[in-house]
C-alpha positions in Angstrom: 117.2 95.7 119.4 114.8 93.7 117.0 115.4 90.3 116.3 113.7 88.9 113.1 113.2 85.1 112.4 112.2 83.8 109.2 110.0 80.8 108.3 108.1 79.2 105.5 110.8 78.6 102.9 110.9 75.1 101.2 111.2 73.2 97.9 108.0 74.2 95.5 107.3 73.4 92.0 107.1 76.1 89.2 103.6 77.5 89.3 103.4 77.1 92.9 102.7 79.3 96.0 104.5 79.9 99.3 104.2 82.3 102.3 106.9 83.3 104.2 106.4 84.8 107.4 109.0 86.7 109.6 108.3 87.1 113.4 110.0 89.9 114.9 111.0 90.6 118.6 110.8 94.1 120.2 107.7 96.6 121.2 108.8 99.0 118.4 108.0 96.7 115.3 105.0 98.7 114.5 107.1 101.7 114.1 109.3 100.0 111.3 109.4 99.9 107.8 109.8 96.3 106.8 111.5 94.8 103.6 112.0 91.3 102.0 115.5 90.6 100.0 116.7 87.9 98.4 120.0 86.3 97.5 120.3 83.8 94.6 123.7 81.6 94.6 126.2 83.4 93.0 124.5 86.7 93.0 124.4 89.8 95.0 121.4 90.5 97.6 118.3 92.4 95.9 115.3 93.9 97.0 111.9 92.1 96.8 109.4 93.8 98.4 108.8 96.7 101.3 106.0 98.0 103.4 105.3 101.2 105.4 105.2 101.1 109.1 101.5 100.8 109.4 99.0 98.1 108.2 97.5 98.7 105.3 100.1 101.4 104.2 102.1 101.8 100.7 104.1 98.8 99.5 106.9 98.4 96.9 108.2 95.4 94.8 111.0 95.0 92.2 109.5 94.6 88.9 110.1 90.7 88.6 107.7 90.0 91.4 104.9 92.5 90.4 101.5 90.8 90.5 102.8 87.6 91.9 104.4 88.6 95.4 102.2 90.4 98.0 103.7 91.7 101.3 101.6 92.5 104.5 102.1 93.0 108.3 100.2 92.4 111.5 101.6 94.8 114.0 99.4 93.1 116.5 101.6 89.7 116.0 104.5 91.4 115.1 104.8 89.6 111.9 105.3 90.8 108.3 104.1 88.0 105.3 105.4 87.4 101.9 102.7 85.7 99.7 104.6 84.0 96.6 102.4 83.1 93.9 102.9 81.5 90.5 106.6 81.0 91.5 109.5 80.6 88.8 112.8 79.1 89.0 114.3 82.1 89.0 112.8 82.9 92.3 115.1 80.5 93.8 117.5 82.0 96.4 117.7 82.6 100.3 114.8 85.1 101.4 115.9 87.5 104.1 113.7 89.5 106.3 114.8 93.2 107.0 113.8 96.0 109.5 114.1 99.5 109.1 114.1 102.0 112.5 115.5 104.9 109.9 112.5 105.1 107.7 108.9 104.8 108.3 108.0 104.4 104.3 108.8 101.5 102.4 112.3 101.6 101.0 114.0 99.4 98.5 117.5 100.5 99.9 119.5 97.8 101.8 121.4 100.4 103.6 117.9 101.8 104.9 117.6 98.3 107.1 119.4 97.8 110.4 118.1 94.6 111.5 118.2 91.1 109.6 117.0 87.6 109.5 118.9 84.6 109.2 117.1 83.7 105.9 114.9 81.1 104.5 115.7 79.0 101.5 113.2 79.0 98.7 113.7 76.5 96.0 111.5 76.4 92.8 111.7 73.6 90.2 111.1 73.5 87.0 
């Protein structure tokens, strides 16, 4: 079992930056691919970013955040991060951290993730 706890979400002005953190319990964190997803009001949850099991491994991003968001992980701290720069009002959503015991490499598919956090709210004002 893995428990995920997100933090770092808050209200920020457009053009600002935030860093989200996701702390994971469990000794097998370093073997899981990790992902960030988000859900805006009235919309379905969507993929944001994902990273391979290993520190410095491959990453993947949805097109709308490429060049602005960076996912990283620290396996010694059992933590994955999402650095978000140049935020836009369209980035407003609840952001969820997810862990996959099914794949080692990054994946945009929600069905590959079997552990989810409770979410953290990010609000970007214009």
